[in-house]
C-alpha positions as a printed Julia matrix, in Angstrom:
65×3 Matrix{Float64}:
 31.34  -80.91  -25.81
 30.42  -83.81  -23.53
 31.54  -81.76  -20.53
 28.98  -79.01  -21.14
 26.87  -78.12  -18.13
 25.24  -74.68  -18.01
 24.71  -75.01  -14.26
 28.36  -75.74  -13.44
 31.05  -73.26  -12.49
 33.81  -75.85  -12.95
 36.48  -74.63  -15.39
 36.12  -77.62  -17.73
 32.33  -77.18  -17.97
 32.66  -73.42  -18.51
 35.19  -74.05  -21.28
 32.9   -76.61  -22.93
 29.92  -74.25  -22.67
 31.88  -71.37  -24.2
 33.36  -73.53  -26.97
 29.86  -74.76  -27.81
 28.68  -71.18  -28.27
 31.81  -70.18  -30.23
 30.58  -70.43  -33.82
 34.14  -70.66  -35.15
 35.43  -73.29  -32.73
 36.65  -76.32  -34.71
 34.23  -78.77  -33.09
 35.05  -81.67  -35.41
 38.83  -81.22  -35.22
 40.71  -83.91  -33.31
 44.26  -82.64  -33.76
 45.54  -81.2   -30.49
 47.88  -78.71  -32.16
 45.18  -77.26  -34.42
 42.7   -76.84  -31.57
 45.37  -75.4   -29.29
 46.42  -72.88  -31.93
 42.81  -71.83  -32.5
 42.29  -71.3   -28.77
 45.51  -69.35  -28.31
 44.54  -66.98  -31.12
 40.77  -66.74  -30.69
 39.42  -67.84  -27.33
 39.27  -64.9   -24.98
 36.86  -66.97  -22.92
 39.61  -69.44  -21.93
 41.52  -67.97  -18.95
 44.28  -70.61  -19.1
 45.46  -73.11  -21.67
 45.94  -75.52  -18.77
 42.17  -75.96  -18.72
 42.23  -77.02  -22.37
 45.16  -79.38  -21.76
 43.28  -81.1   -18.93
 40.01  -81.32  -20.88
 41.82  -82.7   -23.94
 43.52  -85.35  -21.8
 40.1   -86.4   -20.43
 38.76  -86.53  -23.99
 41.62  -88.78  -25.14
 41.09  -91.08  -22.14
 37.4   -91.43  -22.97
 38.2   -91.92  -26.65
 40.53  -94.85  -25.84
 37.88  -96.76  -23.88
């Protein structure tokens, strides 16, 4: 959610914006597999799982600092 930016057209910001508005998105979940499964089954707004993979990697890097 920290990557949200309504003014941006970058894929990571668009994903974050859409996930924020997705009432069912598991916002508190930290398990990669559970989030990935949710997105594969429910997120028509995500054009590629690669975007999620990249955003999740950024999240884990921030989380480690």
